[in-house]
N, C-alpha and C positions, 0 to 999 in steps of 0.2 A: 708360288710354289706349288708343286705337284705333291698330293698327299697320296699315300699308298691306299688302294682299296676304293677309290673313287671312281675306276673305270678309265681313267687317263694313263696313256703310255707315254714314257719318256725313252728317249734314245741314249743308251748308255754307251760309253766309249767301247765298251767288249762287243757291241752290235756294229760298231764302224769297222773295228778291227777284224771281225770274222770275215765280212766282205771283201776285204783287201787280202786276207791269207788265203781265200779261195781263189783269187787272182795269181797269188804268188803259187800256190800249189801247181796251177795248171802251167805256168812258165816254168817251174821246175822240172816238171815232167817233159814237156816239150824239149827242154834244153839237155835231158839225159836221153831222152830218144835219139836226138841227134850224135851226141857224143857216142852213146852207146853203138849205135849202126856202125860209127865209123871205127871204133875199137875193135869191134867185132869182126867186121870185113877186112879191115886192116891186119889183123892178126891172121885170118885166113888167107889173105893175099901174101903175107910175109913167109907162112909156111910152106904154101905151094911154091912161091918164089925161092925159098931155100931149097925145096927139093929138087927143083927142075933148074935151078942157077939163073933164073931172070929176076933181075931186080926190080923192074918196073911194075911186079905184081903188088908190090906192097902199096904204093900210090894210087893204083888202079884200084884195089880193093877198097881203099878208105873212101875215094869219090863214089864207088858204087855202094857201099854202105851209106854214105851220106845221101846219096839219090834215094835209095830207098827207105832210110828213115823219114826224108823230107815228105816224100809221096805217103808214108803212113801218116804223118801229123797232118798232112793238108785232108788227107781222107776223113781222119777222126776229127780234127777240130775246125777244119776250114768252113763248113757250113755254119750260117749264122744260127745261134740259139742251140747248139749241138751240146754245149757243155750242161746247159739247163736240162734238156731231156734227159741226158744220161744220168744225172743225180737223183733223179725222183723215182 
C-alpha cells in the first residue's frame, strides 16, 4: 500500500480520464469543423441558389464546405504530434 508523503506516486482514475478526455475533445473539435463547414457553405449555396434560381448550388456548397473543412483538419491535425505541440 502506498502511503502519502513517501515520494511514491499512484495513478488515480482521474489521471486516466484526463488522457481520454483530451482525445475526446480533439474528436469533437474535428467533428464540429466538418459539420460547421458543411452548414456554413451549404447555407451560402442555398442563398445564392435561391437568388439565381439554381438549386444545384446548395449541394455544391455543402461539398465545397466539406472539402475546405477537411483540408483545414488535415492541415491542423494531420501532422504527427501536432496536438502535443499546440497545447504547450
